Backbone bond lengths (Angstrom), bond angles and torsions (degrees), N, CA, C in turn:
res aa  C-N    CA-C-N  psi(-1)  N-CA   C-N-CA  omega(-1)  CA-C   N-CA-C  phi
1 A - - - 1.452 - - 1.524 109.66 -
2 Q 1.303 115.98 60.85 1.476 119.50 -177.73 1.522 112.75 -64.40
3 D 1.347 118.12 -22.65 1.438 120.70 177.63 1.519 112.34 -93.08
4 R 1.347 115.39 7.69 1.453 124.53 -179.56 1.524 113.42 61.09
5 I 1.294 114.74 32.96 1.470 120.73 173.69 1.501 105.74 -98.57
6 G 1.301 115.99 111.25 1.466 120.11 -178.14 1.525 113.01 -74.08
7 R 1.306 115.25 -51.72 1.480 121.64 -179.57 1.508 108.46 -145.68
8 Q 1.319 113.88 154.42 1.447 121.19 178.03 1.528 106.63 -118.54
9 L 1.324 115.81 139.05 1.455 122.43 175.98 1.533 110.14 -86.70
10 C 1.312 115.44 118.21 1.469 120.81 178.46 1.556 106.70 -89.92
11 S 1.328 115.72 117.60 1.441 120.80 -177.79 1.545 109.02 -144.45
12 P 1.334 115.22 159.72 1.471 117.82 177.32 1.512 112.42 -68.93
13 V 1.277 115.05 152.40 1.485 118.58 173.17 1.480 107.92 -78.40
14 P 1.338 118.90 142.50 1.481 121.16 -172.40 1.521 114.78 -55.57
15 V 1.299 119.25 -31.55 1.494 119.38 179.13 1.507 111.70 -59.89
16 L 1.343 116.74 -20.52 1.484 120.06 178.41 1.545 112.80 -93.14
17 F 1.338 118.11 9.02 1.444 118.67 172.35 1.525 111.38 -62.76
18 C 1.311 115.18 -31.04 1.532 121.40 177.89 1.532 112.37 59.19
19 Y 1.310 118.87 33.46 1.438 121.86 -179.01 1.533 111.99 -64.87
20 W 1.312 118.21 -16.97 1.474 123.98 179.11 1.556 111.88 -78.85
21 G 1.330 116.39 -14.10 1.452 119.07 -174.24 1.485 115.39 -92.47
22 P 1.290 117.26 169.45 1.481 120.97 174.23 1.519 110.14 -62.26
23 P 1.318 118.14 149.24 1.461 122.90 -173.43 1.557 115.41 -54.86
24 A 1.300 116.68 -51.73 1.470 118.90 -174.95 1.506 113.00 -63.09
25 P 1.320 121.16 -49.87 1.461 119.92 176.61 1.510 113.15 -63.56
26 A 1.326 117.88 -37.10 1.490 120.36 175.79 1.529 111.14 -61.47
27 A 1.335 115.47 -40.57 1.455 119.89 177.47 1.504 111.75 -64.05
28 A 1.318 117.40 -36.75 1.481 122.14 177.76 1.547 109.76 -66.06
29 V 1.334 117.25 -41.25 1.461 121.46 178.49 1.543 108.84 -65.00
30 A 1.338 117.80 -42.11 1.470 120.14 177.01 1.480 111.46 -61.52
31 Q 1.318 118.49 -41.96 1.446 123.14 -178.16 1.541 110.22 -62.28
32 R 1.325 115.90 -43.93 1.477 120.38 -179.47 1.516 110.51 -64.66
33 Q 1.339 116.94 -41.44 1.449 119.19 176.88 1.553 111.41 -62.93
34 N 1.316 115.79 -43.55 1.434 119.97 178.75 1.523 113.06 -64.27
35 D 1.313 115.41 -36.30 1.494 120.10 176.50 1.520 109.67 -62.92
36 F 1.356 115.79 -43.64 1.472 118.45 -179.67 1.563 110.50 -64.46
37 I 1.317 117.58 -42.80 1.469 121.42 176.62 1.519 109.77 -60.39
38 A 1.326 115.74 -42.38 1.469 120.35 -179.40 1.533 112.33 -64.55
39 E 1.314 118.31 -27.44 1.469 120.75 176.48 1.523 111.87 -84.42
40 T 1.344 117.09 -29.61 1.434 121.31 -174.37 1.557 111.66 -80.25
41 V 1.324 117.61 -45.94 1.448 121.22 -174.12 1.547 112.65 -60.34
42 P 1.328 122.23 -44.39 1.450 120.88 -178.02 1.562 114.47 -63.53
43 A 1.318 115.83 -16.95 1.488 119.35 177.67 1.542 110.21 -67.99
44 H 1.307 118.14 -26.03 1.444 123.96 -178.99 1.531 109.90 -144.62
45 P 1.325 118.58 63.82 1.466 121.94 -173.93 1.530 112.68 -61.85
46 D 1.301 116.78 -23.83 1.483 119.57 -179.81 1.508 110.72 -81.45
47 R 1.360 119.00 -9.01 1.437 123.04 -176.01 1.573 113.35 -114.81
48 F 1.312 116.06 -24.71 1.457 119.46 -172.11 1.538 112.19 -126.88
49 L 1.351 115.43 150.52 1.450 124.22 168.84 1.551 104.47 -125.14
50 A 1.338 114.25 157.46 1.451 119.14 -177.28 1.506 112.37 -108.10
51 A 1.340 115.43 134.01 1.450 123.95 169.06 1.518 108.72 -126.32
52 G 1.297 116.91 120.84 1.447 119.80 -176.94 1.513 112.17 -93.56
53 T 1.301 116.10 -171.83 1.445 122.89 175.75 1.529 107.86 -135.93
54 V 1.317 115.04 162.94 1.464 121.48 -178.86 1.544 107.90 -141.39
55 A 1.333 115.40 158.06 1.465 120.49 175.93 1.526 109.88 -81.35
56 M 1.305 114.77 90.14 1.463 119.66 -173.20 1.518 113.06 -66.47
57 Q 1.355 119.39 -16.77 1.456 119.98 177.33 1.506 114.53 -68.93
58 S 1.326 115.81 -9.30 1.451 120.96 175.81 1.482 109.20 -134.10
59 P 1.385 119.35 102.10 1.460 120.53 179.56 1.540 113.08 -52.52
60 K 1.328 116.12 -41.54 1.477 118.30 -178.60 1.522 111.41 -61.50
61 L 1.290 117.78 -47.72 1.439 120.40 177.70 1.539 114.13 -67.33
62 A 1.317 114.38 -37.64 1.443 118.60 175.96 1.529 113.20 -62.09
63 I 1.282 116.34 -43.24 1.471 121.12 179.48 1.515 110.40 -66.84
64 R 1.313 117.73 -40.00 1.444 120.49 177.36 1.524 111.56 -59.53
65 E 1.344 117.23 -41.95 1.442 121.82 179.34 1.526 111.05 -72.34
66 L 1.347 117.35 -35.24 1.474 119.94 173.40 1.479 111.57 -58.00
67 E 1.319 116.81 -44.63 1.489 121.83 178.36 1.494 109.11 -61.10
68 R 1.312 117.40 -42.93 1.496 120.17 -177.78 1.503 111.14 -66.54
69 I 1.331 119.15 -45.94 1.459 119.10 -176.07 1.541 110.52 -72.13
70 T 1.318 116.65 -30.85 1.469 119.39 175.46 1.508 108.79 -63.19
71 G 1.328 116.30 -43.00 1.470 119.68 177.87 1.521 112.75 -64.84
72 M 1.295 117.59 -22.62 1.483 122.53 177.90 1.533 111.01 -87.51
73 G 1.332 117.48 -0.06 1.449 120.87 176.99 1.498 116.25 91.40
74 F 1.304 119.15 11.19 1.451 121.79 178.70 1.540 106.59 -68.83
75 P 1.340 118.91 130.55 1.431 120.61 177.51 1.541 113.21 -86.53
76 A 1.344 116.67 -12.38 1.477 118.85 -174.68 1.524 110.56 -149.18
77 V 1.343 112.52 161.24 1.475 122.41 170.61 1.485 108.81 -130.24
78 E 1.321 117.57 141.67 1.453 121.19 177.92 1.497 109.13 -106.41
79 I 1.348 114.42 131.35 1.462 119.25 176.45 1.536 109.66 -132.16
80 G 1.321 115.51 166.16 1.464 119.29 179.68 1.521 111.83 -84.16
81 T 1.293 116.60 163.06 1.467 122.08 179.34 1.518 111.31 -68.16
82 N 1.313 117.04 -21.83 1.481 121.76 174.84 1.482 109.13 -151.06
83 V 1.303 114.37 156.63 1.493 122.18 179.24 1.547 105.91 -122.40
84 A 1.303 114.86 98.53 1.458 121.96 -179.63 1.544 108.91 52.19
85 G 1.333 116.77 45.07 1.445 120.59 177.33 1.516 115.86 87.26
86 R 1.315 117.58 -1.39 1.477 121.51 176.81 1.523 107.63 -96.74
87 Y 1.304 117.36 119.03 1.468 124.63 -173.02 1.506 111.07 -92.51
88 P 1.365 119.41 175.01 1.462 121.95 -173.23 1.523 115.03 -61.45
89 D 1.351 120.04 -14.32 1.423 120.88 177.79 1.560 112.42 -92.70
90 D 1.312 116.25 -0.02 1.475 121.46 174.75 1.547 110.03 -66.62
91 P 1.305 117.75 137.29 1.485 119.59 -177.93 1.540 114.71 -53.05
92 G 1.297 117.56 -38.00 1.496 119.15 179.64 1.501 111.60 -69.16
93 V 1.308 118.27 -37.68 1.474 121.51 178.42 1.521 109.04 -71.29
94 V 1.344 116.16 -39.71 1.494 120.95 179.57 1.526 107.81 -60.53
95 E 1.312 117.18 -38.77 1.470 121.54 -178.43 1.554 109.62 -58.62
96 V 1.332 116.16 -41.64 1.432 120.84 -179.52 1.537 109.71 -72.78
97 L 1.301 118.67 -41.73 1.441 121.53 177.37 1.521 112.03 -63.33
98 E 1.315 116.75 -36.61 1.488 120.09 174.94 1.529 111.42 -62.64
99 A 1.323 116.71 -41.58 1.447 121.41 177.47 1.521 109.95 -62.97
100 A 1.355 117.00 -44.80 1.471 118.99 178.20 1.495 111.81 -60.67
101 S 1.332 116.65 -40.11 1.460 119.36 178.80 1.539 110.86 -64.27
102 E 1.320 118.08 -43.13 1.443 121.22 180.00 1.543 111.13 -66.03
103 L 1.312 115.65 -36.04 1.499 120.43 -179.98 1.527 111.93 -76.93
104 G 1.339 117.13 -18.09 1.423 120.66 -179.97 1.540 112.05 82.66
105 I 1.310 117.14 15.39 1.479 119.62 179.91 1.530 108.03 -92.51
106 A 1.309 116.15 133.33 1.445 121.88 178.61 1.557 111.55 -71.02
107 V 1.296 117.53 149.88 1.471 122.65 178.94 1.538 107.38 -112.79
108 L 1.305 114.28 127.75 1.441 119.83 176.83 1.553 104.97 -112.26
109 M 1.296 116.94 117.56 1.457 121.35 -176.69 1.535 110.92 -99.55
110 H 1.307 115.35 124.82 1.502 120.97 -178.00 1.508 108.86 -112.28
111 P 1.339 118.29 136.81 1.469 119.82 176.97 1.530 111.43 -58.60
112 W 1.315 114.26 136.10 1.443 119.84 -176.75 1.495 110.52 -150.47
113 D 1.329 117.10 132.72 1.446 124.44 169.48 1.529 110.36 54.27
114 A 1.344 115.68 61.04 1.447 122.14 -177.49 1.557 112.03 -64.49
115 I 1.318 115.90 150.49 1.443 121.40 176.08 1.516 108.83 -57.32
116 A 1.324 116.23 134.11 1.479 124.96 175.33 1.512 114.00 64.01
117 E 1.334 116.78 16.55 1.476 120.48 -179.13 1.516 112.39 -56.94
118 N 1.320 117.45 -42.68 1.459 118.53 -178.82 1.517 114.23 -67.72
119 E 1.319 116.69 -29.13 1.458 120.67 -179.50 1.530 112.70 -78.49
120 H 1.277 117.77 -14.97 1.466 121.45 -173.51 1.531 113.04 -126.56
121 R 1.304 116.86 47.23 1.472 122.09 -179.27 1.517 113.96 -73.67
122 A 1.326 117.69 -21.31 1.472 120.22 -176.08 1.480 111.44 -63.80
123 Y 1.330 115.32 150.35 1.448 125.90 174.41 1.518 115.14 58.27
124 Y 1.317 118.06 22.59 1.447 122.99 179.11 1.565 111.32 65.46
125 L 1.335 115.90 23.82 1.447 121.32 -176.74 1.521 115.01 -58.91
126 P 1.323 120.97 -36.80 1.476 118.25 176.95 1.558 112.00 -52.40
127 H 1.306 116.28 -45.63 1.467 120.22 -175.81 1.546 112.65 -77.34
128 M 1.327 115.39 -31.78 1.458 117.01 -178.20 1.535 113.72 -87.22
129 V 1.334 117.98 -30.07 1.445 120.85 -172.24 1.552 112.73 -122.38
130 L 1.339 116.92 -53.43 1.444 120.08 -171.03 1.528 115.23 -72.88
131 L 1.323 119.62 -41.92 1.435 120.73 179.88 1.539 112.46 -71.20
132 P 1.340 120.03 -36.85 1.460 118.33 171.30 1.530 112.03 -61.70
133 A 1.312 116.14 -37.60 1.514 120.62 179.21 1.524 107.85 -69.46
134 E 1.323 119.71 -36.09 1.432 123.61 178.77 1.545 109.33 -60.57
135 T 1.310 117.80 -42.40 1.432 122.32 179.90 1.516 110.07 -64.61
136 A 1.320 116.44 -45.90 1.487 120.36 176.44 1.540 112.02 -59.22
137 L 1.343 114.95 -41.58 1.476 120.26 179.47 1.530 109.69 -60.66
138 A 1.344 117.61 -44.50 1.475 120.67 -179.34 1.522 110.42 -65.73
139 A 1.307 119.40 -41.34 1.443 123.35 179.10 1.526 109.97 -64.27
140 A 1.317 117.79 -43.85 1.445 120.89 179.59 1.524 111.81 -64.41
141 R 1.340 117.00 -38.36 1.436 120.52 179.18 1.536 110.60 -68.25
142 L 1.285 118.89 -32.44 1.507 122.43 175.70 1.554 107.92 -63.87
143 I 1.311 115.38 -40.86 1.469 118.98 -177.62 1.515 111.69 -74.71
144 F 1.327 116.45 -57.91 1.491 121.16 -177.59 1.536 113.39 -65.63
145 G 1.324 116.26 -28.38 1.435 120.30 176.77 1.524 115.13 -77.89
146 G 1.348 116.18 -3.35 1.439 121.77 178.16 1.496 116.04 75.80
147 V 1.348 115.72 10.55 1.495 119.74 -176.58 1.515 110.41 -66.72
148 L 1.309 119.03 -40.83 1.457 119.57 -178.61 1.526 110.60 -70.62
149 D 1.308 118.45 -31.30 1.482 122.36 172.06 1.536 112.07 -65.28
150 R 1.303 114.72 -42.27 1.442 121.54 178.85 1.515 112.95 -68.33
151 L 1.356 117.05 -33.99 1.451 120.68 -175.42 1.540 107.78 -121.81
152 P 1.297 120.91 72.16 1.467 121.94 -175.40 1.512 113.30 -65.88
153 R 1.314 119.08 -19.19 1.489 121.01 -179.83 1.552 112.97 -93.19
154 L 1.344 116.53 -2.33 1.447 121.31 179.85 1.544 109.06 -62.79
155 R 1.306 114.68 125.10 1.468 119.41 174.00 1.513 107.46 -100.64
156 I 1.360 116.21 115.57 1.445 120.15 -174.25 1.518 108.41 -136.64
157 A 1.338 116.02 140.74 1.447 123.94 176.00 1.503 108.15 -133.40
158 F 1.340 113.08 156.64 1.474 118.97 -179.94 1.511 109.30 -118.38
159 R 1.323 114.14 135.01 1.478 119.11 179.48 1.511 111.05 -64.38
160 H 1.316 114.90 161.03 1.463 121.88 174.33 1.524 111.68 58.49
161 G 1.340 115.36 38.82 1.448 120.71 174.02 1.521 113.13 65.50
162 G 1.315 117.80 23.27 1.459 120.56 179.07 1.511 112.97 84.54
163 G 1.332 117.44 13.67 1.455 119.74 179.01 1.557 110.16 60.98
164 N 1.273 117.29 -135.26 1.474 118.56 177.39 1.508 112.67 -100.61
165 F 1.302 118.31 24.78 1.468 122.59 178.63 1.530 110.90 -62.72
166 I 1.332 116.54 -51.26 1.466 119.33 -176.38 1.529 112.75 -60.08
167 P 1.366 121.00 -45.56 1.417 119.49 174.95 1.522 114.76 -60.09
168 L 1.359 117.39 -26.04 1.436 121.75 -179.68 1.502 113.93 -89.93
169 L 1.324 117.18 -5.26 1.486 120.64 -172.08 1.512 111.83 -57.13
170 N 1.320 119.65 -44.46 1.463 117.91 179.54 1.497 111.82 -61.72
171 R 1.273 117.24 -38.29 1.474 121.72 179.04 1.539 111.73 -66.79
172 I 1.303 114.46 -38.49 1.489 120.79 -178.89 1.534 107.92 -70.83
Protein backbone atom coordinates (compact mmCIF):
# COMPACT_ATOMS: atom_id res chain seq x y z
CA ALA A 1 0.00 0.00 0.00
CA GLN A 2 2.58 2.53 -1.08
CA ASP A 3 -0.18 5.08 -1.72
CA ARG A 4 -1.51 4.46 1.81
CA ILE A 5 -4.78 3.10 0.51
CA GLY A 6 -5.74 0.33 2.88
CA ARG A 7 -8.87 -0.93 1.19
CA GLN A 8 -11.07 0.05 -1.69
CA LEU A 9 -14.85 -0.20 -1.69
CA CYS A 10 -16.11 -2.07 -4.75
CA SER A 11 -19.52 -0.70 -5.67
CA PRO A 12 -21.65 -0.24 -8.77
CA VAL A 13 -21.38 2.96 -10.78
CA PRO A 14 -24.56 5.04 -10.35
CA VAL A 15 -25.58 4.77 -14.00
CA LEU A 16 -26.16 1.07 -13.28
CA PHE A 17 -28.69 1.76 -10.50
CA CYS A 18 -31.32 1.41 -13.27
CA TYR A 19 -33.91 3.39 -11.29
CA TRP A 20 -35.57 4.28 -14.60
CA GLY A 21 -36.47 0.64 -15.31
CA PRO A 22 -39.29 -1.63 -14.23
CA PRO A 23 -38.70 -3.11 -10.75
CA ALA A 24 -38.19 -6.80 -11.59
CA PRO A 25 -35.60 -6.33 -14.36
CA ALA A 26 -33.83 -3.65 -12.29
CA ALA A 27 -33.70 -6.08 -9.37
CA ALA A 28 -32.18 -8.74 -11.66
CA VAL A 29 -29.51 -6.25 -12.83
CA ALA A 30 -28.74 -5.37 -9.19
CA GLN A 31 -28.46 -9.04 -8.29
CA ARG A 32 -26.00 -9.71 -11.15
CA GLN A 33 -23.86 -6.76 -10.10
CA ASN A 34 -23.88 -7.91 -6.50
CA ASP A 35 -22.96 -11.45 -7.54
CA PHE A 36 -19.99 -10.09 -9.48
CA ILE A 37 -18.85 -8.01 -6.51
CA ALA A 38 -19.30 -11.06 -4.25
CA GLU A 39 -16.99 -13.05 -6.54
CA THR A 40 -14.41 -10.27 -6.88
CA VAL A 41 -13.92 -9.14 -3.28
CA PRO A 42 -12.90 -12.54 -1.78
CA ALA A 43 -10.04 -12.78 -4.28
CA HIS A 44 -8.35 -9.90 -2.40
CA PRO A 45 -10.09 -9.54 0.98
CA ASP A 46 -7.23 -7.47 2.36
CA ARG A 47 -7.69 -4.92 -0.47
CA PHE A 48 -11.44 -4.76 -1.14
CA LEU A 49 -14.77 -4.33 0.65
CA ALA A 50 -18.15 -4.89 -0.99
CA ALA A 51 -21.00 -2.43 -1.43
CA GLY A 52 -23.99 -3.73 -3.31
CA THR A 53 -26.94 -2.09 -4.98
CA VAL A 54 -30.69 -2.67 -4.84
CA ALA A 55 -33.71 -1.82 -6.99
CA MET A 56 -34.92 1.14 -4.95
CA GLN A 57 -38.03 1.57 -7.10
CA SER A 58 -39.49 -1.43 -5.25
CA PRO A 59 -38.99 -1.44 -1.47
CA LYS A 60 -39.99 -5.11 -1.31
CA LEU A 61 -37.39 -6.18 -3.89
CA ALA A 62 -34.79 -3.81 -2.44
CA ILE A 63 -35.20 -5.24 1.05
CA ARG A 64 -35.03 -8.81 -0.27
CA GLU A 65 -31.70 -7.99 -1.97
CA LEU A 66 -30.45 -6.16 1.14
CA GLU A 67 -31.07 -9.32 3.14
CA ARG A 68 -29.27 -11.40 0.53
CA ILE A 69 -26.15 -9.21 0.32
CA THR A 70 -26.00 -8.86 4.09
CA GLY A 71 -26.00 -12.66 4.25
CA MET A 72 -23.11 -12.67 1.76
CA GLY A 73 -21.09 -10.44 4.08
CA PHE A 74 -21.47 -7.09 2.33
CA PRO A 75 -20.89 -4.30 4.86
CA ALA A 76 -22.58 -1.64 2.71
CA VAL A 77 -25.12 -0.84 0.03
CA GLU A 78 -24.92 2.09 -2.35
CA ILE A 79 -28.07 3.96 -3.33
CA GLY A 80 -28.83 7.17 -5.18
CA THR A 81 -29.82 10.45 -3.60
CA ASN A 82 -33.22 10.08 -5.21
CA VAL A 83 -35.23 7.42 -6.99
CA ALA A 84 -37.13 8.97 -9.89
CA GLY A 85 -37.66 12.11 -7.81
CA ARG A 86 -38.39 10.33 -4.52
CA TYR A 87 -35.90 11.50 -1.90
CA PRO A 88 -34.67 9.83 1.33
CA ASP A 89 -37.66 11.09 3.32
CA ASP A 90 -40.13 9.35 0.97
CA PRO A 91 -41.93 6.50 2.80
CA GLY A 92 -40.74 3.85 0.31
CA VAL A 93 -37.12 4.95 0.63
CA VAL A 94 -37.45 5.16 4.42
CA GLU A 95 -38.71 1.57 4.42
CA VAL A 96 -35.48 0.44 2.75
CA LEU A 97 -33.33 2.60 5.05
CA GLU A 98 -35.12 1.09 8.05
CA ALA A 99 -34.33 -2.41 6.80
CA ALA A 100 -30.68 -1.43 6.28
CA SER A 101 -30.55 -0.10 9.83
CA GLU A 102 -32.07 -3.28 11.24
CA LEU A 103 -29.69 -5.46 9.21
CA GLY A 104 -26.70 -3.38 10.29
CA ILE A 105 -25.62 -2.68 6.72
CA ALA A 106 -24.19 0.78 6.05
CA VAL A 107 -25.77 2.97 3.37
CA LEU A 108 -23.59 4.91 0.97
CA MET A 109 -25.57 7.60 -0.84
CA HIS A 110 -24.33 8.75 -4.23
CA PRO A 111 -25.65 11.83 -6.05
CA TRP A 112 -27.91 10.80 -8.85
CA ASP A 113 -30.18 12.52 -11.35
CA ALA A 114 -29.88 16.06 -10.03
CA ILE A 115 -32.66 18.58 -10.48
CA ALA A 116 -32.31 20.47 -13.79
CA GLU A 117 -29.25 18.42 -14.77
CA ASN A 118 -30.33 18.16 -18.40
CA GLU A 119 -30.90 21.91 -18.70
CA HIS A 120 -27.44 22.79 -17.39
CA ARG A 121 -24.99 20.50 -19.19
CA ALA A 122 -22.69 23.36 -20.26
CA TYR A 123 -19.31 23.84 -18.60
CA TYR A 124 -19.50 20.52 -16.73
CA LEU A 125 -21.98 22.19 -14.35
CA PRO A 126 -23.80 19.00 -13.33
CA HIS A 127 -20.62 17.64 -11.75
CA MET A 128 -19.36 20.93 -10.33
CA VAL A 129 -22.62 22.42 -9.05
CA LEU A 130 -25.75 20.29 -9.41
CA LEU A 131 -24.60 16.90 -8.09
CA PRO A 132 -22.95 18.42 -4.98
CA ALA A 133 -26.22 20.30 -4.38
CA GLU A 134 -28.16 17.06 -4.93
CA THR A 135 -26.16 15.43 -2.14
CA ALA A 136 -26.83 18.36 0.20
CA LEU A 137 -30.53 18.19 -0.68
CA ALA A 138 -30.70 14.48 0.20
CA ALA A 139 -28.88 15.03 3.50
CA ALA A 140 -31.15 17.95 4.41
CA ARG A 141 -34.25 15.88 3.63
CA LEU A 142 -32.98 13.08 5.89
CA ILE A 143 -32.62 15.60 8.71
CA PHE A 144 -35.74 17.73 8.20
CA GLY A 145 -37.86 14.69 7.35
CA GLY A 146 -37.01 13.18 10.74
CA VAL A 147 -35.50 10.06 9.19
CA LEU A 148 -32.29 10.23 11.24
CA ASP A 149 -34.34 10.73 14.43
CA ARG A 150 -36.52 7.75 13.52
CA LEU A 151 -33.51 5.56 12.64
CA PRO A 152 -30.77 6.48 15.14
CA ARG A 153 -28.74 3.34 14.34
CA LEU A 154 -28.70 3.99 10.59
CA ARG A 155 -25.12 4.21 9.34
CA ILE A 156 -25.09 6.49 6.33
CA ALA A 157 -22.37 8.26 4.39
CA PHE A 158 -22.45 10.56 1.39
CA ARG A 159 -20.14 10.30 -1.60
CA HIS A 160 -17.83 13.11 -2.58
CA GLY A 161 -17.44 14.38 0.96
CA GLY A 162 -21.13 15.15 1.32
CA GLY A 163 -21.24 17.44 -1.69
CA ASN A 164 -21.85 20.99 -0.59
CA PHE A 165 -23.72 20.01 2.58
CA ILE A 166 -20.93 21.02 4.98
CA PRO A 167 -20.50 24.52 3.49
CA LEU A 168 -24.29 24.97 3.77
CA LEU A 169 -24.54 23.65 7.33
CA ASN A 170 -24.59 27.07 9.00
CA ARG A 171 -27.30 28.21 6.63
CA ILE A 172 -29.32 25.03 7.21
